[in-house]
C-alpha positions in Angstrom: -120.0 -57.0 168.8 -119.7 -60.3 170.6 -118.1 -61.9 167.6 -115.5 -59.0 167.5 -114.8 -59.6 171.2 -114.3 -63.3 170.7 -111.9 -62.7 167.8 -109.9 -60.2 169.8 -109.4 -62.8 172.5 -108.5 -65.5 170.0 -106.1 -63.3 168.0 -104.2 -61.0 170.4 -103.3 -57.6 169.1 -99.8 -57.4 167.5 -98.0 -54.3 168.9 -95.3 -52.7 166.8 -92.0 -52.5 168.6 -91.2 -49.1 170.1 -88.2 -47.6 168.3 -86.4 -46.5 171.4 -86.9 -46.3 175.1 -87.9 -42.6 174.5 -90.9 -43.5 172.4 -94.4 -44.1 173.6 -97.8 -44.9 172.0 -100.9 -42.7 171.8 -104.4 -43.6 170.7 -105.7 -41.5 167.9 -109.4 -41.5 168.9 -111.4 -40.9 165.7 -114.5 -38.6 165.8 -117.9 -40.2 166.3 -121.3 -39.8 167.7 -122.5 -41.5 170.9 -124.0 -44.5 169.0 -120.9 -45.0 166.7 -118.5 -47.8 167.5 -115.1 -46.7 168.9 -112.5 -46.5 166.1 -108.9 -45.8 167.1 -105.4 -45.9 165.7 -102.4 -46.6 167.8 -99.2 -44.8 166.8 -95.8 -44.4 168.5 -94.1 -41.0 168.9 -90.8 -39.8 170.2 -91.6 -38.5 173.7 -90.3 -35.0 172.8 -92.2 -34.7 169.5 -95.7 -36.0 170.3 -98.9 -34.2 169.4 -100.9 -32.7 172.4 -102.7 -35.5 174.2 -105.0 -36.3 177.1 -103.7 -38.9 179.7 -106.4 -41.0 181.4 -106.1 -41.8 185.1 -108.6 -44.5 186.1 -109.1 -48.0 187.7 -109.0 -50.9 185.3 -112.2 -52.5 186.6 -113.3 -56.1 186.1 -110.8 -57.8 183.8 -113.4 -60.4 182.9 -115.9 -57.7 181.7 -114.4 -57.0 178.3 -115.6 -55.1 175.2 -114.2 -54.8 171.7 -113.0 -51.6 170.1 -111.5 -51.2 166.7 -107.7 -50.5 167.0 -105.8 -50.2 163.8 -108.8 -51.9 162.1 -108.4 -54.9 164.3 -110.7 -55.9 167.2 -109.1 -55.1 170.6 -110.5 -56.2 174.0 -110.8 -53.5 176.7 -112.4 -53.3 180.1 -115.7 -51.5 180.7 -113.9 -48.6 182.3 -111.6 -48.1 179.3 -114.5 -48.4 176.8 -116.7 -46.0 178.8 -114.0 -43.2 179.2 -113.2 -43.4 175.5 -116.9 -42.9 174.6 -117.2 -40.0 177.1 -114.1 -38.1 175.9 -114.6 -38.7 172.2 -115.8 -35.6 170.2 -118.2 -35.7 167.3 -116.2 -33.7 164.8 -112.6 -33.8 166.1 -110.0 -36.5 166.5 -108.0 -36.5 169.7 -104.9 -38.2 171.1 -105.3 -40.2 174.2 -102.7 -42.0 176.5 -104.2 -44.8 178.5 -101.9 -47.5 179.9 -104.2 -50.6 179.2 -104.0 -49.9 175.4 -100.8 -47.8 174.9 -98.5 -50.2 176.8 -98.0 -53.7 175.5 -99.2 -55.5 178.7 -97.6 -58.8 177.6 -94.1 -57.4 177.2 -92.6 -57.0 180.7 -89.5 -55.1 179.5 -91.7 -52.6 177.7 -94.0 -52.3 180.8 -91.0 -51.6 183.0 -89.7 -48.9 180.7 -93.1 -47.3 180.1 -93.9 -47.3 183.9 -90.7 -45.5 184.5 -91.8 -42.8 182.0 -95.3 -42.4 183.6 -94.4 -39.3 185.6 -93.3 -37.6 182.4 -96.3 -38.9 180.4 -98.7 -37.4 182.9 -96.7 -34.2 183.3 -96.5 -33.5 179.6 -100.2 -34.3 178.9 -102.3 -31.3 177.8 -104.8 -32.5 180.4 -105.1 -35.5 182.7 -108.6 -36.8 182.8 -109.4 -38.6 186.1 -112.2 -41.1 185.2 -114.3 -42.2 188.1 -117.0 -44.0 186.1 -120.8 -43.6 186.1 -123.0 -42.9 189.1 -126.5 -41.7 189.6 -124.9 -39.4 192.3 -122.5 -37.8 189.8 -124.5 -34.6 189.0 -125.0 -34.0 192.8 -121.5 -34.8 193.8 -119.8 -32.9 191.0 -122.2 -30.0 191.6 -121.0 -29.8 195.1 -117.3 -30.2 194.1 -117.8 -27.2 191.7 -119.3 -25.1 194.5 -116.6 -26.1 197.0 -114.1 -25.3 194.3 -115.6 -21.8 194.1 -115.6 -21.6 197.9 -119.4 -21.6 198.0 -119.8 -24.3 200.6 -123.4 -25.5 201.4 -124.3 -28.2 203.8 -127.0 -30.4 202.4 -127.9 -33.9 201.1 -125.0 -33.4 198.5 -122.5 -34.4 201.2 -123.8 -37.9 200.8 -123.0 -37.8 197.1 -119.6 -36.4 197.9 -118.9 -39.2 200.3 -119.8 -41.7 197.6 -117.5 -40.0 195.2 -114.6 -40.1 197.7 -115.2 -43.8 198.3 -114.4 -44.6 194.7 -111.6 -47.2 194.2 -109.6 -44.6 192.2 -108.7 -42.8 195.5 -107.3 -46.1 196.9 -104.7 -46.5 194.1 -101.0 -45.8 194.9 -100.3 -44.3 191.5 -102.9 -41.6 191.7 -100.6 -39.3 193.7 -97.9 -39.2 190.9 -100.5 -39.0 188.2 -102.1 -35.8 189.6 -98.9 -34.2 190.9 -97.1 -34.6 187.6 -100.1 -33.4 185.6 -99.7 -29.8 184.2 -103.5 -29.8 183.8 -106.0 -32.3 185.2 -109.8 -32.7 185.4 -112.1 -35.2 187.1 -114.7 -36.9 185.0 -117.5 -38.6 186.9 -120.4 -39.8 184.8 -120.7 -37.0 182.2 -119.8 -34.4 184.8 -116.3 -32.8 184.6 -114.4 -30.5 187.0 -110.9 -29.0 186.3 -108.3 -29.4 189.1 
């Protein structure tokens, strides 16, 4: 995989030009088991004619800690957070469409970035589900267990509060964009480790 990563840095991915300012890209995440490499296709769609998709809300993480995924049969470098959430949401027998800014927006094209950022409210609002990825943690089962019970109004005071505090100190909660990402979502869920809670 290291060779793939080096090639992805040496030969940057060539994005196809979006047809209009009303188009956006989605990752078609192909099915796979946990040990299978990530294989994706990137396709543009008119915003009003896209397939159902999941939008990912997350923090980019360390930009120097990169991993290679297969995108349109070419090696593409992503951060650990992007790689990990794609592994977690991928299904063994079913392809799915994903919107995640680090891959779906050409980060080296400032005009495109400006246009796509202006569409983000609509992108999150029209997603079938917004997945809030908080990463991995040993506390995830405890914290998310407590969140589930709080969600069902079964509040218990115990050591799980410590896990909840760790969850709420996650850098995702410090981002400015999270408010619009959650407010505009018609459906959202929080993914922490392998634990998921709908909002």
